[in-house]
ROVO-124043 format. One record per residue (C-alpha): x, y, z. Coordinates in pm, whole numbers. Each point is the difference from the previous one (the first is absolute). Layout:
N
+--------+--------+--------+
|   east |  north |     up |
+--------+--------+--------+
|      X |      Y |      Z |
...
+--------+--------+--------+
END
This chain:
474
+--------+--------+--------+
|   east |  north |     up |
+--------+--------+--------+
|  -9719 | -12552 |  -2742 |
|    144 |    -76 |    344 |
|    201 |   -283 |   -156 |
|    151 |    241 |   -256 |
|     92 |    246 |    276 |
|    179 |   -279 |    186 |
|    188 |    -96 |   -316 |
|    107 |    361 |    -59 |
|    106 |     41 |    363 |
|    204 |   -321 |    -17 |
|    163 |    114 |   -325 |
|     90 |    338 |    153 |
|    151 |   -161 |    309 |
|    193 |   -249 |   -214 |
|    135 |    286 |   -213 |
|    104 |    191 |    312 |
|    180 |   -306 |    141 |
|    175 |    -58 |   -333 |
|    100 |    366 |    -17 |
|    156 |     -6 |    346 |
|    177 |   -323 |    -84 |
|    152 |    157 |   -311 |
|    132 |    306 |    180 |
|    368 |     60 |     67 |
|    111 |   -113 |    350 |
|     26 |    361 |    121 |
|   -342 |    104 |   -124 |
|   -157 |   -323 |    126 |
|    156 |     58 |    342 |
|   -156 |    346 |      8 |
|   -342 |   -110 |   -126 |
|    -17 |   -276 |    259 |
|    133 |    211 |    293 |
|   -276 |     24 |    265 |
|     40 |    372 |     64 |
|    -38 |     95 |   -367 |
|   -327 |   -164 |    -97 |
|   -168 |    335 |    -67 |
|    302 |    167 |   -155 |
|     72 |     85 |   -361 |
|    337 |    -98 |   -145 |
|    138 |    111 |   -335 |
|    350 |    -86 |   -124 |
|    214 |     36 |   -308 |
|    365 |   -102 |    -41 |
|    168 |     54 |   -336 |
|    348 |    -67 |   -137 |
|    114 |    348 |   -107 |
|    237 |   -112 |   -276 |
|   -211 |   -268 |   -168 |
|   -342 |    139 |     88 |
|   -107 |   -344 |    120 |
|   -266 |     -1 |    271 |
|    100 |   -248 |    271 |
|   -288 |     66 |    241 |
|   -336 |    158 |    -68 |
|   -292 |    -10 |    240 |
|   -280 |    251 |    -63 |
|    258 |    257 |   -108 |
|   -262 |    210 |   -178 |
|   -183 |     72 |    328 |
|     15 |    364 |    108 |
|     70 |      9 |    374 |
|     82 |    266 |    256 |
|    379 |     46 |    -32 |
|     78 |    203 |    315 |
|    353 |    140 |    -31 |
|     73 |   -199 |   -315 |
|   -161 |    306 |   -161 |
|    329 |    181 |     65 |
|    159 |   -214 |   -272 |
|   -233 |    157 |   -255 |
|     58 |    351 |    132 |
|    379 |    -23 |     14 |
|     44 |   -184 |   -329 |
|   -216 |    254 |   -185 |
|    182 |    293 |    159 |
|    342 |   -137 |    -93 |
|   -113 |    -49 |   -359 |
|   -164 |    341 |    -41 |
|    223 |    220 |    216 |
|    331 |   -189 |     -4 |
|    220 |   -133 |    280 |
|    194 |    329 |     20 |
|   -309 |    217 |     37 |
|     -6 |    233 |    301 |
|   -288 |    195 |    152 |
|     71 |    372 |      1 |
|   -127 |    254 |    254 |
|     88 |    358 |   -101 |
|     18 |    292 |    241 |
|   -126 |    324 |   -155 |
|    -99 |    352 |     97 |
|   -223 |    266 |   -148 |
|     21 |    376 |     42 |
|    331 |    182 |     33 |
|    307 |      6 |    223 |
|    109 |    353 |     91 |
|    351 |    127 |     74 |
|    -33 |    -91 |    370 |
|    -83 |   -363 |    -81 |
|   -370 |     34 |     76 |
|   -219 |   -226 |   -211 |
|   -328 |    174 |    -74 |
|   -177 |   -321 |    -86 |
|    -29 |   -367 |     91 |
|    227 |   -303 |     -4 |
|   -154 |   -306 |   -168 |
|     77 |   -369 |     46 |
|   -121 |   -148 |   -328 |
|    -92 |   -366 |     38 |
|      7 |   -272 |   -263 |
|    -80 |   -297 |    224 |
|    341 |    -81 |    151 |
|    -63 |   -232 |    300 |
|    364 |      6 |    117 |
|     42 |    356 |    135 |
|    138 |    -37 |    352 |
|    -50 |   -375 |    -24 |
|    148 |   -222 |    267 |
|     52 |   -264 |   -269 |
|    266 |    208 |   -173 |
|    124 |    184 |    310 |
|   -103 |    331 |   -157 |
|     34 |    187 |    330 |
|    171 |    318 |   -117 |
|   -220 |     90 |   -298 |
|   -145 |    302 |    180 |
|    348 |    139 |     67 |
|     74 |    -14 |   -373 |
|   -325 |    184 |    -66 |
|     84 |    274 |    250 |
|    348 |     32 |   -154 |
|   -162 |     39 |   -343 |
|   -219 |    286 |    128 |
|    307 |    175 |    140 |
|    191 |    -47 |   -326 |
|   -292 |    157 |   -186 |
|     66 |    316 |    204 |
|   -320 |    -21 |    205 |
|     33 |    132 |    357 |
|   -365 |     72 |     79 |
|   -325 |   -129 |   -148 |
|   -296 |    234 |     -3 |
|   -229 |   -280 |   -100 |
|    -59 |   -370 |     60 |
|    157 |   -338 |    -55 |
|   -249 |   -171 |   -228 |
|    -21 |   -375 |    -65 |
|   -112 |    -23 |   -361 |
|   -185 |   -332 |    -28 |
|   -159 |     57 |   -340 |
|    178 |   -296 |   -166 |
|   -231 |   -253 |    168 |
|   -375 |     16 |     38 |
|   -176 |     18 |    338 |
|    -83 |   -371 |     20 |
|    281 |    -84 |    238 |
|   -124 |   -351 |     83 |
|   -196 |   -239 |   -224 |
|   -368 |      4 |    106 |
|    -14 |   -378 |     38 |
|    279 |    -33 |    256 |
|   -149 |   -142 |    319 |
|    -62 |    214 |    308 |
|    207 |   -227 |    227 |
|    312 |    102 |   -196 |
|    -65 |    374 |    -20 |
|    213 |    199 |    242 |
|    283 |   -252 |     18 |
|    343 |     56 |   -151 |
|    -44 |   -281 |   -254 |
|   -306 |    179 |   -143 |
|    147 |    350 |    -18 |
|   -144 |    232 |   -263 |
|    138 |     75 |   -346 |
|     91 |    368 |    -31 |
|    179 |    219 |   -250 |
|    238 |     80 |    287 |
|    106 |   -242 |    271 |
|    238 |     11 |    296 |
|    138 |   -248 |    254 |
|   -173 |   -292 |   -175 |
|   -331 |    179 |     77 |
|      0 |   -146 |    348 |
|     73 |     79 |    362 |
|     76 |   -211 |    307 |
|   -220 |     30 |    306 |
|    172 |    -98 |    325 |
|   -162 |   -161 |    303 |
|     88 |   -100 |    355 |
|   -190 |   -316 |     91 |
|    -99 |   -139 |    337 |
|   -170 |   -315 |    122 |
|   -201 |   -219 |   -238 |
|   -341 |    149 |    -74 |
|     96 |    359 |     82 |
|      1 |    286 |   -249 |
|    352 |     99 |   -113 |
|    113 |    360 |     51 |
|     77 |    202 |   -313 |
|    348 |    150 |     34 |
|     12 |    187 |   -330 |
|     71 |    -40 |   -371 |
|    296 |     11 |   -238 |
|     -4 |    232 |   -184 |
|   -212 |    223 |    226 |
|   -366 |    -10 |   -111 |
|   -143 |    270 |    227 |
|   -305 |     37 |   -221 |
|   -112 |   -359 |     57 |
|   -281 |   -107 |    235 |
|     31 |   -361 |    119 |
|   -289 |   -200 |    143 |
|    188 |   -264 |    195 |
|   -186 |   -332 |     35 |
|    319 |   -203 |     -4 |
|     66 |   -264 |    267 |
|    312 |   -163 |    138 |
|     12 |   -367 |    -96 |
|     46 |   -308 |    211 |
|    325 |    -50 |    187 |
|    264 |   -166 |   -216 |
|   -163 |     94 |   -331 |
|    220 |    223 |   -215 |
|   -226 |     24 |   -303 |
|    -84 |    344 |   -137 |
|   -372 |     -5 |    -70 |
|    -59 |    374 |     21 |
|   -182 |    184 |   -277 |
|    -88 |    357 |    -84 |
|   -319 |     90 |   -185 |
|    -80 |    325 |   -177 |
|    -56 |    168 |   -335 |
|    244 |    200 |   -214 |
|     10 |    374 |     84 |
|   -167 |    -69 |    335 |
|    209 |     70 |    311 |
|   -202 |   -246 |    211 |
|    123 |   -354 |     52 |
|   -151 |   -286 |    200 |
|    250 |   -246 |    149 |
|   -117 |   -357 |     63 |
|    144 |   -345 |     69 |
|    278 |   -109 |    234 |
|    373 |     60 |     44 |
|    245 |   -168 |    242 |
|    -48 |     74 |    371 |
|    250 |    150 |    248 |
|    215 |    186 |   -252 |
|    169 |    334 |     65 |
|    -48 |     76 |   -367 |
|   -168 |   -175 |   -289 |
|    -82 |    155 |   -336 |
|   -245 |    -59 |   -282 |
|    -28 |    192 |   -326 |
|   -278 |    194 |   -166 |
|    -53 |    189 |   -324 |
|     37 |    376 |    -26 |
|   -338 |    160 |    -79 |
|    155 |    270 |   -222 |
|    368 |    -58 |    -88 |
|     26 |    299 |   -242 |
|   -106 |    244 |    270 |
|    233 |   -173 |    247 |
|    289 |     44 |   -244 |
|    -79 |    369 |    -55 |
|    -22 |     48 |    377 |
|    333 |   -175 |     55 |
|    171 |    209 |   -268 |
|   -142 |    321 |    148 |
|    128 |    -96 |    346 |
|    349 |    -82 |   -128 |
|     22 |    325 |   -198 |
|    -94 |    198 |    310 |
|    256 |   -191 |    208 |
|    266 |     86 |   -260 |
|    -80 |    371 |     32 |
|   -210 |     23 |   -316 |
|   -323 |    144 |    137 |
|   -318 |   -114 |   -175 |
|   -294 |    231 |     68 |
|   -287 |   -217 |   -123 |
|   -141 |   -330 |    118 |
|     85 |   -315 |   -198 |
|   -264 |   -126 |   -242 |
|    -78 |   -271 |   -253 |
|   -186 |     65 |   -321 |
|    -82 |   -124 |   -349 |
|    167 |    267 |   -212 |
|    196 |     13 |   -323 |
|    354 |    138 |     19 |
|    -37 |    293 |   -240 |
|    260 |    280 |     -7 |
|    210 |   -162 |    270 |
|    377 |     -2 |     34 |
|    151 |   -342 |     62 |
|    307 |      3 |    225 |
|     45 |   -363 |    110 |
|   -111 |   -351 |   -100 |
|    -15 |   -283 |    251 |
|     50 |   -343 |   -159 |
|   -105 |   -341 |    127 |
|    207 |   -318 |    -19 |
|    -32 |   -183 |   -332 |
|   -315 |   -190 |    -85 |
|    203 |   -322 |     13 |
|     78 |     70 |    366 |
|   -360 |     94 |     75 |
|   -130 |   -312 |   -174 |
|    240 |   -216 |    199 |
|   -134 |    140 |    328 |
|   -356 |    -36 |   -127 |
|     30 |   -369 |    -84 |
|    257 |   -109 |    257 |
|   -186 |    144 |    300 |
|   -347 |     23 |   -158 |
|    -13 |    377 |     50 |
|   -359 |    112 |    -64 |
|     79 |    372 |      5 |
|    266 |    -29 |   -269 |
|   -219 |   -225 |   -216 |
|   -293 |    242 |      8 |
|    212 |    302 |    -87 |
|    180 |   -178 |   -283 |
|   -335 |   -124 |   -130 |
|   -160 |    344 |     -1 |
|    311 |    162 |   -150 |
|    -67 |   -203 |   -314 |
|   -305 |    217 |    -63 |
|    223 |    306 |    -44 |
|    155 |   -149 |   -313 |
|   -282 |    138 |   -214 |
|   -191 |    219 |    246 |
|     54 |    317 |    204 |
|   -183 |   -139 |    303 |
|     43 |   -362 |    113 |
|   -307 |   -209 |     76 |
|    -40 |   -362 |    101 |
|   -228 |    -70 |   -297 |
|    258 |    131 |   -245 |
|    279 |   -202 |    163 |
|   -217 |   -312 |    -28 |
|    -64 |     68 |   -369 |
|    370 |     48 |    -71 |
|     92 |   -329 |    167 |
|   -271 |   -191 |   -181 |
|     83 |    151 |   -340 |
|    370 |    -69 |     37 |
|    -40 |   -371 |     66 |
|   -270 |    -39 |   -263 |
|    234 |    156 |   -257 |
|    269 |   -247 |    105 |
|   -213 |   -305 |    -59 |
|   -129 |    -78 |    349 |
|   -359 |   -110 |     53 |
|   -139 |    279 |    217 |
|   -350 |   -147 |     23 |
|     86 |   -137 |    345 |
|    165 |    321 |    125 |
|   -215 |    211 |    234 |
|    214 |    270 |    158 |
|   -128 |    245 |    260 |
|    327 |    111 |    163 |
|    375 |    -40 |    -36 |
|     89 |   -194 |    313 |
|   -269 |   -269 |     28 |
|   -197 |    108 |    308 |
|   -326 |     46 |   -186 |
|   -236 |   -298 |     36 |
|   -126 |     83 |   -349 |
|    327 |    -99 |   -170 |
|      7 |   -312 |   -212 |
|    281 |   -162 |   -201 |
|     57 |   -349 |   -138 |
|    316 |   -210 |     26 |
|      3 |     -5 |   -379 |
|     34 |    379 |    -15 |
|    276 |      0 |    261 |
|    197 |   -266 |   -188 |
|    -37 |    193 |   -326 |
|    132 |    314 |    171 |
|    284 |   -185 |    170 |
|    103 |   -172 |   -322 |
|      4 |    332 |   -186 |
|    207 |    170 |    270 |
|    256 |   -283 |     -6 |
|     34 |    -39 |   -376 |
|    -90 |    331 |   -168 |
|     35 |    285 |    249 |
|    297 |    237 |    -10 |
|    -53 |     38 |    375 |
|     -1 |   -372 |     79 |
|    294 |     17 |    242 |
|   -151 |    283 |    204 |
|   -328 |   -191 |     21 |
|    163 |   -335 |     79 |
|    223 |    146 |    271 |
|   -301 |    164 |    167 |
|   -149 |   -337 |     92 |
|     53 |   -165 |    339 |
|    189 |   -330 |      2 |
|   -159 |   -301 |    169 |
|    158 |    -77 |    337 |
|    227 |    303 |    -24 |
|   -150 |    345 |    -38 |
|   -297 |    232 |     25 |
|   -346 |   -146 |     45 |
|    121 |   -345 |   -116 |
|    240 |    -68 |    288 |
|   -221 |   -276 |    140 |
|   -117 |   -145 |   -331 |
|    172 |   -329 |    -91 |
|    270 |     61 |    260 |
|    206 |   -317 |     46 |
|   -139 |   -163 |   -316 |
|    171 |    -72 |   -335 |
|   -174 |    310 |   -142 |
|    149 |    244 |    252 |
|    192 |    260 |   -196 |
|   -150 |   -124 |   -329 |
|   -337 |    174 |     11 |
|    -19 |    375 |    -62 |
|   -356 |    119 |     44 |
|   -247 |    248 |    143 |
|   -226 |   -105 |    283 |
|   -355 |    122 |     46 |
|   -203 |    -44 |    315 |
|   -309 |    151 |    151 |
|   -279 |   -165 |    192 |
|    -69 |   -347 |   -152 |
|    225 |     77 |   -299 |
|    352 |   -131 |    -63 |
|    179 |     27 |   -334 |
|    352 |    -43 |   -137 |
|    106 |     96 |   -351 |
|    349 |     11 |   -144 |
|    282 |   -219 |   -127 |
|    131 |   -343 |     90 |
|    337 |   -148 |    -96 |
|     20 |   -380 |    -32 |
|    325 |   -133 |   -143 |
|     60 |    177 |   -330 |
|   -366 |     98 |    -37 |
|   -176 |    315 |    110 |
|   -373 |     17 |     56 |
|   -246 |    283 |     39 |
|   -272 |    -93 |    247 |
|   -302 |    132 |    184 |
|   -177 |   -174 |    286 |
|   -313 |    172 |    131 |
|   -224 |   -109 |    287 |
|   -318 |    178 |    109 |
|   -235 |    -73 |    288 |
|    206 |   -257 |    189 |
|   -127 |    -81 |    349 |
|    323 |   -111 |    167 |
|    278 |    224 |    126 |
|    233 |    189 |   -234 |
|    284 |   -223 |    119 |
|   -196 |   -312 |   -100 |
|    -80 |    155 |   -337 |
|    366 |     84 |    -57 |
|    108 |   -354 |     78 |
|   -249 |   -147 |   -245 |
|    117 |    243 |   -270 |
|    359 |   -100 |     75 |
|    -90 |   -363 |    -60 |
|   -159 |     98 |   -329 |
|    313 |    185 |   -116 |
|    226 |   -283 |    114 |
|   -204 |   -243 |   -212 |
|     88 |    182 |   -323 |
|    233 |   -205 |   -219 |
+--------+--------+--------+
END
């Protein structure tokens, strides 16, 4: 019996050695790298025109994709909504306007999930002036009522339940609301002193007077400029705990957090601006889940096109935009958007278009959930479809960062023969690094996906090994 066990062990080891020996140079380099012994690698590279697979290593494995999930969200949205789609946010009122211009009723901001209102990304600084102008043009001089943020388009689950606590409260994990403003974030400003001291809070932009900050932040070591400051807190809660370190001896240094209740903040801002313009509003601003029955619409705010939003989402890996676009998909067939319905729509679309969805496990739109799982095979199927069959292929293609040149791929393959020839989405969270997209070699174009989970080296080391793998493709 012991002899048989030894024979089986020898056979297994011999098979493993033979397997490594048969691997492509890039994959072999990765498998044999000392810092990746415990990691999981899955790769697929496919000639788009011929359909020939030129590299396949465990491509059916479903791994955590990180921000590669945004490829699925944005591709599906372009296909189902169209590149020219725009989010619309109507302004409405109920009640009546008398001869003196007094509105006996409320003004409503009716949300549909637009993440770009007041966004720094699109320099939408004067949106509120246009809204005030629209109220004046409607003949309203006084409001005997409230400004109401109508958030009924989206459900109350503003963050996926499986997002990790360490992310909650930070700008990159801002909530998903029917109404958003200023990228759903604020800047908190500090004055820092000597290393080890607690920085002084100077204030916030925009003003967040309702917030209570528990400041456990410390000034870092002299000469260190890294921002390692984090905020922690739940949606709708005005309490935030600040931890970590920021550079020492600065007159001002800022970090960013998520707004606890962007719809109410927007209604408050609109109320303030109406009052400043001489249009007195008697009631306090509010947010509510309410249908817009018997309302008069007097203005419609429009977002940039979906093509522009998708470009920002993929180029800069914008989580907020990805989550709002993802949830907006659920409104295609439903009155109220839910994450479960958005997930079903995505899955059904790709299944109907011939993709194998058995390795697709989607729990959000941006890729922050540790419960997400996707295989390189699924990514390559999606990428091939978007390049060869999609009417929105140019909008999708142009949304991708270019290796060595733009977005989150500026450092990837910089100074190599593939610089400028790889257009892809990166994905990185703790112990996860993925790249999926397109590669141009001579007169051939490839769709590829390289996914690594649970590496033990640094992200820089992981990137360099992945670069060697991509450079080995012939």
